N, C-alpha and C positions, 0 to 999 in steps of 0.2 A: 809382560805388562803387569805390574802389581795393582792392588785395589786402589791406590792413590791415583796412578797414572791412567787407569781404565776410564775415567770420566773425562779425561782432557779432550777438548775439541779443537784448541788453538795452540800453537807454538809461537812464541815471540822471541826473537834473537837479538841479543847484543850483536852489534855488527863489527866496530873497530876491534880487531884482535881476535874476536870469536869466529867470525865469518870471512874476514879479509885480513891480509897481511899488510898493515899500514906501514911498518917500518921499512921493509924492502921496497914497497911501491913508492913511498914518498922520497926515499933517498934516491931511487933510480930517476924519478922525474925531475928532482932538483938538479941532479948531475946532468941529465940530458938538456936541460934549458940553460944551465949556468956555465957548465965547462966550455962550451963554444965561445963564451964570453971571456975566457982566460981565467976563470975563477975555479980554483982547486981547493977544496976543503974536505974534511972527513964528512962524507954525505950521510952516513948512518948516524954519526954524532949529530949532524944538523937535524936530521929527522927526530932523533931522541930529544934534542933541545926544544924543538917545536912542540913535540907531544908533552914534554915536561911542563908546559905552560897551560895545558888543557884543563886540568883540575882547578888550579888557582883561578883561572879565567871564569869558569862555571861557578866557583864558589862565590864570586862577587854577585852573581845573580841569585843563587840559592839563598844567600844570607840576607837578601833584600837591599844590598848596598847599591844595586842598579836594577833597572827594569829588565825584563827578559828581552834578549836579542838572539838572533839566530847564531847557530855555531859558526857559520860562514863569517860573520862579523867578528866573533872571538878569535877565530883562526887567523883572520887578516891582522888584527891587532897584535896577536902573539907573533905573527910572521915578521912584523916590522921590528919587534924587539930582537928576534933571532938573527935577522939580517944585520942589524947593528953589532950584535955580540960577535958575529963571525966577520965583521969588517967588510961586509958587502953593501956598498953604499950608492952604486950608480945605476940601479935598476929603474926602468920607467914604470909608470903607473900601470900601463897594460901588462908588462912583464910581471909585476907583482901580483895583479889579479890572476894572470895565467898560473903562476905558481901556486897561488892559494887554492886554485881548482884541482890541485893534485889530490886533495882528499875526495873529489868526486870520481876518481879513476883508480880505485884500489884493486889489486889482483886478489881473487879469492884463494883461500888455502885449497890445496888440490882435492880434498874430500868434500868441500863445502857444496858445490853445485850438484854433483851426483847424489849426495846425501839429502840435500834439500828436495830434489826431484822425487826421490823415494818417499820422503815425508809428506809431500804435497798430495799424494794419492790418497791419504787418509786425514790429514789435518789442514786446518787454516794456517797459513804461514804469513808472519809479519814481523816487522822490525820492532824492537823496543830499544832505540838508540838515542843518544844525545845529538846525533846529526840532524840538520834540518831536512825538510821534505825534499826540496830540490836537490840537495846533495845526495840523499839516499835514492831518489829516483834516477838521477844521472848515473850513480854507481851501480844500480841494478841493471840499467841498460848496458853499461860497459862490461860488467862482469857476469851478465845473464843469470842474475839472481831471481828466483821465480816467486817473489812475494806476491801475496794476495792483497796486502794492505800495508801501508806505511804508518806506523805509529811510534810514539815516543815523545821526546822533548817538546818539539814545536806544537803538535796538537794539544798537548797538556799545558804549554806555556810554563814548563818547570823541567828542571834537569834532574836526572837520576843522580843519587838514590832517593830523592824526595817521594814520598808515598803517592802524591797526585799524579806522578808520571805513570806508574803502574795502574793505579786505579782508574785513570782516564781511559787507558787502553782497554781494560776489561769492559768498562762501560760502553765504549764505542762499539765493541764487538757484540754487545748484547748478551754476555755470558756472566757467569759467576766467577769469582776468583779461582775457585777449585777446578774450573773448566779450562783454565789457561795455564801453560807451563812457560816459565821463564828459562831461556837457554843461554847460558854465558860461560865464558872462561874466566870470570872474575868473581871471587868468593863473596866480596862485599855486595855486588850487584844481586846475587842470588839471596843472600840474607835480607836484603831490603825487600826484594819481591816476595819472599817466604812470609815476611812480617805483615804483608798485605794480603796473605792467604793464597798466593799462587803456588802451584807446583813448581819444582825446580830441577834443572838438569845442568850438570857441570861438564863442560867440554874442555879437556886440557889442551892448552896451547903453550907449552913450556918454553918456546922460543919467540913468543910475541915481542919480547924486548931484546932478543939476541941470545947468544948462547950462554951468557952469564946472568940470565934471569934470576931474580932472587925473591919473587913474589908470585902467587897464583901458579905455581907449578904443579899443584895438585889440589884436589878438593880437600878442604880443611874442616868440613862439616858434613853431617849425614844428609846429603841431598837425595831426592827421589831417584835420580839417575846420575851415574857418574860414568864418563866414557872419554875416549881419547880422540874422537872424531865426530863429525856429523853423520857419517856413515855408521859409526858405532851407535849413535843415538837412534837412527832408523832401524838398526837391527833390534835394539832393545825394546823399541816401541812396536815391533812386529811388522815393519814396513819392508 
């Protein structure tokens, strides 16, 4: 542990992609729900298309073009577009709602839970996610993620990488920015957190978007910690 990380008391994690494997989880759940209906598509492509609408949907809120709404709302709006794009037109409203909740039940990467359990022995653990509170709580119960606190977009009423998202979390914890470490597989997320004074840890997830991922395959900046897993983070932080 270096002099920067030695003062850290809380670790806040990006969740989608860093802690959980959204791509395989969403594609599996969509396939399970829709293939019995006689619907057969490229399910990973379906998950990718849905995720592809994530940033543009949040940008509508970040830019002030619409008021803050929970990610569940944005996900459902995006899902309606993706269903149309894939020619899936005969789902009932309950089926659409059920499919939208796929994001509440995402499988963790194999190292996530054991790594978090080790880190929990010495640090406050929390989310720093654009997911809404209900989504993250349900996911934590499903995946056995040992969070102490749920923080991020909904408490701040702002989506990352806006500064108020990170600053609200620090304030709610009653800590200074330097006492909080942002942990993420996304370079831009860490740069935004660092600009707010947080310590930073890059956790590589080079297959988040599949085998041909072309971004965030490695740390592109000098972050405080660079590792290939949550277990690796625990090791570097002395847990």
